[in-house]
N, C-alpha and C positions, 0 to 999 in steps of 0.2 A: 305268599307274596306280601312283602311289607308295603306300608303306605307310601314310602318314599319311592319304591320301585314302580308302584302303580302310577304315581304322579309323573315320574320320569318317562314311563311308557306312553302315557297319555300325551305328553308334550311332543313325543317323537312322531305321533300320527297327525298332529296339527301342522298347519303351515308355519314356517319358521318366523314369519313376521308377527304372528300372534304372541310368540314367545317374548318379543321385544315389548309389546304392549303390556303384558302381564308383569314383566319385571320393572316396567317404568323406564326402560332405556330408550334412547333416541334411535331412530332408524339410521342405518348406515348411509353415508352420503351417496354411495353407489346406487342404492335403491331409490333414494329421493330424486336423483337426477335421471335415472334411466326410465322409471315407470311412467312419468308424465310424457316423455318423448314417445314411448311405445304406444301410449293411449292416443296421442296426437297422430302418429303415423297410421295406426289402425283406423282411426276415425276418418282421416283424409283418404286412405285407400278405399275404405267402404263407401264414402260419399262419391268418389270418382267412379267406382264400379257401378254404383246405383244409377248415377247420371248417365253413364255410357250405355247401360242396359236400356234405360228409358228412351234415350235418343235413338238407339238402334231400333227399338220397337216402333217408335214414331216413323222412322225412315222406311221400315218394312211395310207398315200400314199405308203410308203415302204411295209407295211404289205399287203395292197391290191395288190400290184405288185407281192409279193411272193405268195399270194393265187391264183392269175390268172396264174402264171407260174406253180404252182403245179397242178392246175386243168387241164391245157393244157397237162401236162405230163401224167396224169391219163387217160384222154380221148384218147390221142394218143396210150397208151398201150392197152386200151380196143379195140380200132378200129383195131389196128394191129392184135391182137389176134382173133378178130371176123372175120376180112377179110382174115386171113390166112386159115381158115377152108375150104372155097370153093376151094381154090387152092390145098389143100390136097385131096379133094374129086374128083377133075377133072379126074384123071386117072380111077376112078371107073365108071364115066359116059362114058368114052371112051370104057372101057371093056364091059359095057352093050350095047353100040351102035354097037360094033363089034360082039356081040353075045357070048362073052367069058363067061359072067355071064347071066344066064337065069332068067329073072324077073318073070316068071310064077312059078318057084319053090320058093315060098315065105319062106318056112322054112329054106332051105339052104342059100338063099340070106340074110335072117335076121341074121342067125348065122354068116355068112361071114362079114356082116357089123358090128355086135356086136364085133367080134374079132378085126376088124380094128379100131373101136372106142377105144377099150382097148389098142391096140398096139400104137396108135398115140395120146392117151389122148385127144380125141376130145369131151370133155365135156365143157359145158358152165358154167362159174363161175359167 
């Protein structure tokens, strides 16, 4: 392979714009006009994509925080409601323990507790 062929083969594997730099020629007007616009478009699209991603991430985190707060509130409400029932029934346990209510008279005891449930709205939701 001659030296000229090796040089020609080497220039074929290089990008075409390096050929213009080595020869001392000016870049074609098409390249000078198109490349800066492509760089600007790529930069603008990348920036908009990045900002959209970050904004979406912030929105999802905010929504997740709201969901956690609301879930905590609902669980607290149910727990307070559920745990307040034994405190309401505690006086009845004392009445049974002292013998004021007779546990052997099931019909009277059942009616008494039914009336108390209706009076204090002791139903589970």
